[in-house]
TIKOLTOR-406979 format. One record per residue (C-alpha): y, x, z; residue in three letters. Coordinates in nm, 4 decimals, m for minus. Layout:
// residues N
      north       east         up   semi
          Y          X          Z    ALA
...
//
This chain:
// residues 471
      north       east         up   semi
     0.5047    m3.0895     1.7755    MET
     0.5696    m3.4439     1.6515    ALA
     0.8752    m3.3158     1.4607    LEU
     0.6696    m3.1115     1.2133    TYR
     0.4009    m3.3749     1.1596    ALA
     0.6638    m3.6429     1.1044    THR
     0.8623    m3.4218     0.8677    ALA
     0.5458    m3.3487     0.6685    ALA
     0.4720    m3.7204     0.6404    SER
     0.8255    m3.7979     0.5236    VAL
     0.8154    m3.5115     0.2751    LEU
     0.4838    m3.6319     0.1302    ALA
     0.6223    m3.9828     0.0832    ASN
     0.9422    m3.8546    m0.0764    VAL
     0.7509    m3.6381    m0.3217    GLU
     0.5276    m3.9379    m0.4000    SER
     0.8456    m4.1410    m0.4713    ARG
     0.7760    m4.3865    m0.1927    ARG
     1.1322    m4.3846    m0.0704    GLY
     1.4409    m4.1744    m0.0058    SER
     1.4620    m3.9128     0.2664    ILE
     1.7259    m4.1068     0.4582    LYS
     1.5366    m4.4352     0.4401    GLY
     1.2043    m4.2820     0.5432    LEU
     1.3627    m4.0819     0.8260    VAL
     1.5340    m4.3848     0.9752    TYR
     1.2152    m4.5869     0.9356    ALA
     1.0204    m4.3316     1.1389    SER
     0.9827    m4.3520     1.5148    SER
     1.1157    m4.0011     1.5728    PHE
     1.4058    m4.0064     1.8170    GLN
     1.6179    m3.7135     1.6940    ASN
     1.6956    m3.8521     1.3487    VAL
     1.9502    m3.5823     1.2593    LYS
     1.7081    m3.2998     1.3376    GLN
     1.4311    m3.4622     1.1356    LEU
     1.6615    m3.5377     0.8421    TYR
     1.7918    m3.1793     0.8291    ALA
     1.4395    m3.0310     0.8410    LEU
     1.3077    m3.2528     0.5598    VAL
     1.6134    m3.1935     0.3398    CYS
     1.6001    m2.8184     0.3747    GLU
     1.2235    m2.8027     0.3245    THR
     1.2538    m3.0056     0.0073    GLN
     1.5430    m2.7917    m0.1134    ARG
     1.3280    m2.4789    m0.0849    TYR
     1.0124    m2.6566    m0.2026    SER
     0.9435    m2.4366    m0.5069    ALA
     1.0104    m2.1187    m0.3095    VAL
     0.7782    m2.2306    m0.0294    LEU
     0.5050    m2.3244    m0.2753    ASP
     0.5200    m1.9762    m0.4290    ALA
     0.5102    m1.7980    m0.0916    VAL
     0.2258    m2.0129     0.0447    ILE
     0.0195    m1.9650    m0.2704    ALA
     0.0646    m1.5878    m0.2919    SER
    m0.0090    m1.5479     0.0812    ALA
    m0.3284    m1.7530     0.0511    GLY
    m0.2339    m1.9646     0.3534    LEU
    m0.4134    m2.2843     0.2485    LEU
    m0.7280    m2.0915     0.1610    ARG
    m0.7317    m1.9264     0.5015    ALA
    m0.6481    m2.2442     0.6964    GLU
    m0.8482    m2.5099     0.5162    LYS
    m0.7577    m2.7859     0.7648    LYS
    m0.3852    m2.7342     0.7120    LEU
    m0.2383    m2.9990     0.4817    ARG
    m0.0017    m2.8757     0.2075    PRO
     0.3092    m3.0685     0.3162    HIS
     0.2668    m2.9679     0.6789    LEU
     0.2180    m2.6072     0.5688    ALA
     0.5418    m2.6273     0.3729    LYS
     0.7366    m2.7600     0.6722    VAL
     0.5898    m2.4979     0.9059    LEU
     0.6522    m2.2071     0.6693    VAL
     1.0098    m2.3254     0.6150    TYR
     1.0661    m2.3267     0.9907    GLU
     0.9083    m1.9815     1.0271    LEU
     1.0827    m1.8011     0.7413    LEU
     1.4009    m1.9943     0.6697    LEU
     1.4628    m2.2214     0.9677    GLY
     1.4871    m2.1692     1.3404    ARG
     1.1706    m1.9583     1.3670    GLY
     1.0028    m2.1866     1.6253    PHE
     1.2665    m2.1038     1.8835    ARG
     1.2130    m2.4550     2.0102    GLY
     0.8509    m2.3828     2.0907    GLY
     0.6360    m2.4711     1.7924    GLY
     0.3559    m2.6238     1.9959    GLY
     0.0022    m2.5728     1.8716    ARG
     0.1235    m2.4641     1.5269    TRP
     0.2926    m2.1453     1.6421    LYS
    m0.0297    m1.9442     1.7035    PRO
    m0.1582    m2.0488     1.3614    LEU
     0.1576    m1.9293     1.1871    LEU
     0.1680    m1.6111     1.3964    ASP
    m0.1640    m1.5080     1.2424    ARG
    m0.0097    m1.5179     0.8945    HIS
     0.3470    m1.4225     0.9757    GLN
     0.3410    m1.0662     0.8349    ALA
     0.1815    m1.1708     0.5069    ARG
     0.4178    m1.4679     0.4607    LEU
     0.7217    m1.2510     0.5257    LYS
     0.5922    m0.9886     0.2859    ALA
     0.5445    m1.2459     0.0099    GLU
     0.8949    m1.3850     0.0634    LEU
     1.0297    m1.0298     0.0355    ALA
     0.8254    m0.9756    m0.2812    ARG
     0.9757    m1.2928    m0.4318    LEU
     1.3270    m1.1697    m0.3572    LYS
     1.2499    m0.8395    m0.5261    VAL
     1.1074    m1.0173    m0.8283    GLN
     1.4215    m1.2290    m0.8656    ARG
     1.6558    m0.9447    m0.7772    ARG
     1.8261    m1.1256    m0.4922    VAL
     1.8913    m1.0315    m0.1307    SER
     1.9680    m1.3685     0.0315    ARG
     1.7351    m1.6615     0.0823    ASN
     1.9798    m1.9074    m0.0703    GLU
     1.9981    m1.6991    m0.3893    ASP
     1.6352    m1.7943    m0.4531    LEU
     1.7585    m2.1468    m0.5250    LEU
     1.9620    m2.0457    m0.8289    GLN
     1.8292    m2.2224    m1.1334    VAL
     1.7234    m1.9854    m1.4079    GLY
     1.7668    m1.6696    m1.2006    SER
     1.6123    m1.3892    m1.4011    ARG
     1.3283    m1.2011    m1.2362    PRO
     1.3808    m0.8277    m1.2000    GLY
     1.1652    m0.5386    m1.3104    ALA
     0.9546    m0.5619    m0.9954    ALA
     0.8325    m0.9040    m1.1046    SER
     0.6599    m0.7356    m1.3970    GLN
     0.4609    m0.4932    m1.1810    VAL
     0.0979    m0.5910    m1.2374    PRO
    m0.1844    m0.6035    m0.9867    ARG
    m0.3616    m0.2665    m0.9928    PHE
    m0.7223    m0.2559    m0.8724    VAL
    m0.9035     0.0744    m0.8244    ARG
    m1.2778     0.0689    m0.8830    VAL
    m1.4509     0.2495    m0.5957    ASN
    m1.6838     0.4852    m0.7805    THR
    m1.8750     0.5583    m0.4600    LEU
    m2.0259     0.2106    m0.4943    LYS
    m1.9968     0.1035    m0.8565    THR
    m1.8561     0.1998    m1.1963    SER
    m1.5685     0.0720    m1.4055    SER
    m1.8123    m0.0619    m1.6660    ASP
    m2.0052    m0.2631    m1.4058    ASP
    m1.6855    m0.4007    m1.2513    ALA
    m1.5555    m0.5019    m1.5940    ILE
    m1.8838    m0.6767    m1.6742    ASP
    m1.8677    m0.8640    m1.3413    TYR
    m1.5172    m0.9937    m1.4132    PHE
    m1.6152    m1.0942    m1.7661    LYS
    m1.9031    m1.3006    m1.6260    ARG
    m1.6500    m1.4723    m1.3995    GLN
    m1.4474    m1.5881    m1.6984    GLY
    m1.1887    m1.3088    m1.7138    PHE
    m1.0950    m1.1779    m2.0573    SER
    m1.1158    m0.7983    m2.0913    TYR
    m0.8509    m0.6670    m2.3314    GLN
    m0.9714    m0.3059    m2.3467    GLY
    m0.7715     0.0026    m2.2512    GLN
    m0.3939    m0.0351    m2.2490    ALA
    m0.1996     0.1847    m2.4869    SER
     0.1509     0.1272    m2.3494    SER
     0.3503    m0.0310    m2.0694    LEU
     0.4186    m0.3226    m2.3000    GLU
     0.0473    m0.4056    m2.2927    ASP
     0.0690    m0.4303    m1.9129    LEU
     0.3855    m0.6423    m1.9226    ARG
     0.2175    m0.8874    m2.1588    ALA
    m0.0760    m0.9622    m1.9257    LEU
    m0.1153    m1.3328    m1.8448    LYS
    m0.3684    m1.5756    m1.7047    GLY
    m0.7162    m1.4300    m1.6564    LYS
    m0.6700    m1.1326    m1.8886    CYS
    m0.7078    m0.7748    m1.7632    PHE
    m0.6934    m0.4198    m1.8984    LEU
    m0.8099    m0.0688    m1.8236    LEU
    m0.5226     0.1600    m1.7255    ASP
    m0.4346     0.4209    m1.9922    PRO
    m0.4141     0.7072    m1.7383    LEU
    m0.6726     0.6406    m1.4658    LEU
    m1.0179     0.5465    m1.5983    PRO
    m1.1133     0.3746    m1.2711    GLU
    m0.8013     0.1550    m1.2523    LEU
    m0.8087    m0.2073    m1.3687    LEU
    m0.4861    m0.3963    m1.4338    VAL
    m0.4379    m0.7719    m1.3804    PHE
    m0.1337    m1.0040    m1.4039    PRO
     0.1055    m0.9660    m1.1135    THR
     0.0138    m1.2866    m0.9259    GLN
    m0.3625    m1.2208    m0.9330    THR
    m0.4998    m1.2468    m0.5784    ASP
    m0.8319    m1.0698    m0.5222    LEU
    m0.8365    m1.0552    m0.1403    HIS
    m1.1225    m1.3084    m0.1319    ASP
    m1.3089    m1.1596    m0.4271    HIS
    m1.6678    m1.0555    m0.3399    PRO
    m1.6241    m0.7101    m0.4951    LEU
    m1.3196    m0.6459    m0.2753    TYR
    m1.4945    m0.7788     0.0328    GLN
    m1.7914    m0.5491    m0.0366    ALA
    m1.5735    m0.2393    m0.0827    GLY
    m1.6377    m0.2065    m0.4558    HIS
    m1.2679    m0.2608    m0.5296    LEU
    m0.9598    m0.1132    m0.3613    ILE
    m0.6287    m0.2969    m0.4031    LEU
    m0.4012     0.0012    m0.4601    GLN
    m0.0850     0.0489    m0.6622    ASP
    m0.1107     0.2900    m0.9529    LYS
     0.1539     0.5245    m0.8123    ALA
    m0.0437     0.5458    m0.4881    SER
    m0.3462     0.6613    m0.6893    CYS
    m0.1603     0.9621    m0.8289    LEU
    m0.1871     1.1922    m0.5226    PRO
    m0.5680     1.2018    m0.5115    ALA
    m0.5891     1.2153    m0.8910    MET
    m0.3535     1.5148    m0.9071    LEU
    m0.5218     1.6940    m0.6168    LEU
    m0.8632     1.6332    m0.7802    ALA
    m1.0843     1.8270    m0.5359    PRO
    m1.4274     1.8975    m0.6909    PRO
    m1.7492     1.7962    m0.5108    PRO
    m1.8303     2.0308    m0.2240    GLY
    m1.4658     2.1036    m0.1405    SER
    m1.3095     2.0975     0.2035    HIS
    m0.9929     1.8848     0.2082    VAL
    m0.7311     1.7947     0.4679    ILE
    m0.5654     1.4515     0.4573    ASP
    m0.2809     1.5323     0.6910    ALA
    m0.1307     1.1880     0.7645    CYS
    m0.4224     0.9774     0.6552    ALA
    m0.3923     0.6145     0.7711    ALA
    m0.4370     0.3516     0.6354    PRO
    m0.6991     0.5311     0.4234    GLY
    m0.6689     0.4231     0.0585    ASN
    m0.5933     0.7773    m0.0564    LYS
    m0.8673     0.9137     0.1696    THR
    m1.1270     0.6904     0.0085    SER
    m0.9979     0.7998    m0.3320    HIS
    m1.0430     1.1646    m0.2313    LEU
    m1.3987     1.0876    m0.1204    ALA
    m1.4671     0.9387    m0.4613    ALA
    m1.3565     1.2640    m0.6271    PHE
    m1.5821     1.4561    m0.3879    LEU
    m1.8692     1.2129    m0.4519    LYS
    m1.9179     1.2298    m0.0725    ASN
    m2.0117     1.5971    m0.1084    GLN
    m1.7982     1.8298     0.0996    GLY
    m1.5723     1.7385     0.3882    ARG
    m1.2437     1.5593     0.4461    ILE
    m1.0557     1.6278     0.7697    PHE
    m0.8312     1.3246     0.8199    ALA
    m0.5600     1.3217     1.0878    PHE
    m0.3401     1.0479     1.2269    ASP
    m0.1783     0.9941     1.5648    LEU
    m0.2003     0.6141     1.5792    ASP
    m0.5280     0.4983     1.7340    ALA
    m0.4972     0.1442     1.5996    GLY
    m0.4373     0.2620     1.2435    ARG
    m0.7297     0.5022     1.2717    LEU
    m0.9581     0.2209     1.3850    ALA
    m0.8559     0.0122     1.0838    SER
    m0.9017     0.3159     0.8648    MET
    m1.2552     0.3701     0.9959    ALA
    m1.3369     0.0134     0.8966    THR
    m1.1877     0.0596     0.5505    LEU
    m1.3749     0.3858     0.4893    LEU
    m1.7017     0.2396     0.6106    ALA
    m1.6634    m0.0566     0.3775    ARG
    m1.5887     0.1853     0.0928    ALA
    m1.9060     0.3851     0.1618    GLY
    m1.7267     0.7065     0.2641    VAL
    m1.9550     0.9424     0.4570    SER
    m1.7835     1.2821     0.4189    CYS
    m1.4743     1.2144     0.6309    CYS
    m1.4098     1.3285     0.9862    GLU
    m1.1334     1.1274     1.1556    LEU
    m0.9238     1.2780     1.4315    ALA
    m0.6541     1.1180     1.6434    GLN
    m0.4370     1.4257     1.6366    GLU
    m0.0928     1.5417     1.5308    ASP
    m0.1336     1.7443     1.2113    PHE
     0.1421     1.9776     1.3313    LEU
    m0.0837     2.0673     1.6269    ALA
    m0.3797     2.1598     1.4058    VAL
    m0.4254     2.5371     1.3959    SER
    m0.4592     2.6898     1.0481    PRO
    m0.6596     2.9738     1.2061    SER
    m0.9271     2.7347     1.3375    ASP
    m1.2566     2.8389     1.1780    GLN
    m1.3351     2.4785     1.0914    ARG
    m1.0606     2.4872     0.8292    TYR
    m1.1313     2.8313     0.6832    ARG
    m1.2632     2.6743     0.3605    GLN
    m0.9850     2.4171     0.3169    VAL
    m0.8405     2.4744    m0.0291    GLN
    m0.6908     2.1274    m0.0848    TYR
    m0.4396     1.9334     0.1255    ILE
    m0.2935     1.5893     0.0686    LEU
     0.0267     1.5362     0.2658    LEU
     0.1628     1.1814     0.2559    ASP
     0.3799     1.1768     0.5696    PRO
     0.5610     0.8898     0.7342    SER
     0.8720     0.8057     0.5340    CYS
     1.1492     0.5492     0.5061    SER
     0.9435     0.3296     0.2729    GLY
     1.2501     0.2723     0.0567    SER
     1.0263     0.2471    m0.2483    GLY
     0.8398    m0.0469    m0.0933    MET
     1.0801    m0.3447    m0.0886    PRO
     0.8223    m0.5775     0.0708    THR
     0.8464    m0.3795     0.3941    ARG
     1.2036    m0.4900     0.4580    GLN
     1.1027    m0.8149     0.6263    LEU
     0.7833    m0.6829     0.7831    GLU
     0.9700    m0.3945     0.9497    GLU
     1.3394    m0.4554     1.0153    PRO
     1.5490    m0.1613     0.8993    GLY
     1.2804    m0.0235     0.6676    ALA
     1.4884    m0.0909     0.3566    GLY
     1.7903     0.1417     0.3362    THR
     1.7490     0.4012     0.6120    PRO
     2.0403     0.5090     0.8252    SER
     2.1626     0.8660     0.7934    LYS
     2.0248     0.9534     1.1365    ALA
     1.6816     0.8081     1.0595    ARG
     1.6743     0.9814     0.7233    LEU
     1.7550     1.3157     0.8835    GLN
     1.4822     1.2677     1.1435    ALA
     1.2234     1.1743     0.8826    LEU
     1.3190     1.4608     0.6524    ALA
     1.2994     1.7030     0.9445    GLY
     0.9434     1.5950     1.0231    PHE
     0.8464     1.6055     0.6560    GLN
     0.9805     1.9592     0.6197    GLN
     0.7886     2.0772     0.9258    ARG
     0.4691     1.9103     0.8042    ALA
     0.4925     2.0651     0.4566    LEU
     0.5764     2.4109     0.5895    ARG
     0.2802     2.3847     0.8285    HIS
     0.0415     2.2732     0.5550    ALA
     0.1302     2.5748     0.3413    LEU
     0.0189     2.8133     0.6196    THR
    m0.3519     2.7289     0.5856    PHE
    m0.4940     3.0606     0.4655    PRO
    m0.7335     2.9373     0.1940    SER
    m0.5060     2.6662     0.0560    LEU
    m0.4958     2.6587    m0.3228    GLN
    m0.3433     2.3231    m0.4098    ARG
    m0.1342     2.0705    m0.2166    LEU
     0.0009     1.7288    m0.3102    VAL
     0.3105     1.6055    m0.1288    TYR
     0.3902     1.2358    m0.1750    SER
     0.6056     0.9614    m0.0280    THR
     0.6826     0.5968    m0.1001    CYS
     1.0522     0.6793    m0.0616    SER
     1.3290     0.6865    m0.3207    LEU
     1.5533     0.9165    m0.1156    CYS
     1.6190     1.2696    m0.2387    GLN
     1.6350     1.3904     0.1232    GLU
     1.2676     1.3008     0.1713    GLU
     1.1501     1.4173    m0.1684    ASN
     1.3077     1.6941    m0.3779    GLU
     1.4962     1.8386    m0.0799    ASP
     1.1765     1.8716     0.1249    VAL
     0.9924     2.0407    m0.1628    VAL
     1.2827     2.2768    m0.2304    GLN
     1.2899     2.3779     0.1373    ASP
     0.9160     2.4551     0.1326    ALA
     0.9444     2.6687    m0.1812    LEU
     1.2369     2.8608    m0.0347    GLN
     1.0334     2.9271     0.2796    GLN
     0.7440     3.0627     0.0688    ASN
     0.9062     3.2627    m0.2134    PRO
     0.6543     3.3895    m0.4662    GLY
     0.3576     3.2343    m0.2824    THR
     0.3572     2.8759    m0.4084    PHE
     0.5026     2.7115    m0.7167    ARG
     0.5443     2.3588    m0.8473    LEU
     0.2592     2.2821    m1.0856    ALA
     0.3649     2.1230    m1.4170    PRO
     0.1622     1.8002    m1.4166    VAL
     0.1468     1.4922    m1.6409    LEU
     0.4053     1.6109    m1.8963    PRO
     0.4084     1.2679    m2.0612    SER
     0.4947     1.0851    m1.7360    TRP
     0.8311     0.9172    m1.8120    PRO
     1.0047     0.9474    m1.4735    HIS
     1.0619     1.3036    m1.3462    ARG
     1.2127     1.4495    m1.0311    GLY
     1.5874     1.4622    m0.9785    LEU
     1.7496     1.7796    m1.1160    SER
     1.8481     1.9045    m0.7723    SER
     1.6943     2.2539    m0.8123    PHE
     1.5322     2.4564    m1.0930    PRO
     1.1797     2.3284    m1.1597    GLY
     1.2331     1.9881    m0.9979    ALA
     1.1413     1.8300    m1.3307    GLU
     0.7791     1.9136    m1.2459    HIS
     0.7948     1.6516    m0.9687    CYS
     0.7059     1.2921    m1.0530    LEU
     0.8882     0.9750    m0.9604    ARG
     0.7795     0.6161    m1.0124    ALA
     0.9597     0.2824    m1.0095    SER
     0.9152    m0.0742    m1.1371    PRO
     1.1716    m0.0099    m1.4110    GLU
     1.0238     0.3099    m1.5552    THR
     0.6514     0.3058    m1.4747    THR
     0.5705    m0.0553    m1.3787    LEU
     0.4639     0.0552    m1.0300    THR
     0.6072     0.0664    m0.6822    GLY
     0.8654     0.3327    m0.5973    GLY
     0.6968     0.6671    m0.5337    PHE
     0.7380     1.0469    m0.5388    PHE
     0.4730     1.3137    m0.5992    VAL
     0.4900     1.6937    m0.6114    ALA
     0.1978     1.9313    m0.6680    VAL
     0.2252     2.2791    m0.5178    LEU
    m0.0248     2.5491    m0.6100    GLU
    m0.0723     2.9018    m0.4858    ARG
     0.0441     3.1663    m0.7256    VAL
    m0.2379     3.4090    m0.6420    GLU
    m0.5821     3.3595    m0.4900    VAL
    m0.5683     3.4884    m0.1295    PRO
    m0.8247     3.7434    m0.0155    SER
    m0.9407     3.5016     0.2568    SER
    m1.0727     3.2676    m0.0133    VAL
    m1.2732     3.5416    m0.1810    LEU
    m1.4137     3.6539     0.1545    GLN
    m1.4978     3.2974     0.2578    ALA
    m1.6757     3.2298    m0.0708    GLU
    m1.8728     3.5526    m0.0431    ALA
    m1.9834     3.4971     0.3161    SER
    m2.0127     3.1175     0.3329    ALA
    m2.3661     2.9748     0.3369    PRO
    m2.4621     2.6905     0.1076    GLU
    m2.2439     2.3886     0.1839    LEU
    m2.4006     2.1207     0.3987    THR
    m2.2581     1.8102     0.5603    LEU
    m2.3629     1.9166     0.9111    SER
    m2.0666     1.9713     1.1335    ALA
    m1.9885     2.3025     1.3021    ALA
    m2.0316     2.3190     1.6828    PRO
    m1.7577     2.1037     1.8254    ARG
    m1.5077     2.2356     2.0736    ASN
    m1.2222     1.9996     2.0270    LYS
    m0.9366     1.8809     2.2344    ARG
    m0.9769     1.5200     2.1244    ARG
    m1.2816     1.3220     2.0266    PRO
    m1.3664     1.3007     1.6575    ARG
    m1.6124     1.0882     1.4755    ARG
    m1.7795     1.0914     1.1367    THR
    m1.7412     0.7752     0.9366    VAL
    m2.0678     0.6478     0.7944    ALA
    m2.1300     0.3326     0.5921    PRO
    m2.1898     0.0225     0.7963    ARG
    m2.1233    m0.3474     0.7639    THR
    m1.7822    m0.4325     0.9032    LEU
    m1.5304    m0.7081     0.8316    PRO
    m1.2575    m0.6254     0.5815    PRO
    m0.9141    m0.5326     0.7084    THR
    m0.5675    m0.5503     0.5604    GLU
    m0.3755    m0.2296     0.5160    GLN
    m0.0276    m0.1822     0.6482    GLU
     0.2388     0.0787     0.6311    GLY
     0.1589     0.3336     0.3578    LYS
    m0.0183     0.2466     0.0376    TRP
//
């Protein structure tokens, strides 16, 4: 539309000190002077905010023909203005392609500055919150490379490697092109918070996974050895699945379930790019999977990361309306599903170790779900005491809840997260029988007699895909 092009031209001239907004607006040929004047004034007022959102979303890199001042006007209209209710012309499809990412970056900025309203972003000297200090965590995909090789690659690109961090203060102090090795996870690199690696060749090739540290804990704590059979019960988008495959070294089998066909398709692309070849994807409800099915007789490890409120992920609030503070009814529905899923997972006869995790801060989805599962299985499973030095423990809502882990920007410099590790108290006889009678493990699948089609993910060249929903 002529409105946006004219506003961009006026804005460019104002910022170049070629005149005042009012003078340039009235000198233009645009008929609706009031509309043009209001758009330019508001865009300029939010100029610093818009610059930050556009930069962190990578809009100008993705749309190389889009001029900066026009981008600023368009993003203002999309996020802070009328939202193209007047049409938007040929610019609307362009902005639609980047809408989710732009909204997510605006939400991230609000979290960083600890504000809830757009206008609060304009406050001069507003102090950024704890979330602004959360660094960029990058997991090295050990199926394709090593931490040493990735570090050497970044050093050749001009980054300064600072060694292994010894405290959270080391992570808070990161600036510029400096990076560290995480003190807990040897395959996790840590960069300053605004580092954008979406276009980095190692990310594009699947050598790096952009994954928050807290989201790396479930696979690390499950730690299935090579040759194991593992269930990833609610698997999409696949970051944790690829992490499990790295622990397995692609030896063994991962049964990954998810109901959403679109998310599974994106997950297949992600796993292929990561070089995962031991995972069998199934578009199936985990609650409908039979523990007595012979295909799962050797499953000793389960990762259960069910759908949750996402209250630990503030950036979801604009991407998914209502995903911030859940209503009581929604919380009850989610907790009910989570309880059923955890109870079901604990019925697999050879199960030895299970990790339950959410990106929720709500007790109803975390400690209460774990307590229910333990009460349903008295004397069979217990909470494993893990990471005793982890600073943020579970809420004291039942005896032993301190063995659960919580994470937050304030206490662990990560996103909000919850993890519990349940382990069987005694080895079931079915495990001993299975180990005695099982032939040598191979990657060949058993004869298939399935209700829904499954497919094995093998490495192939596919375009990268963004991940949504869970971390």
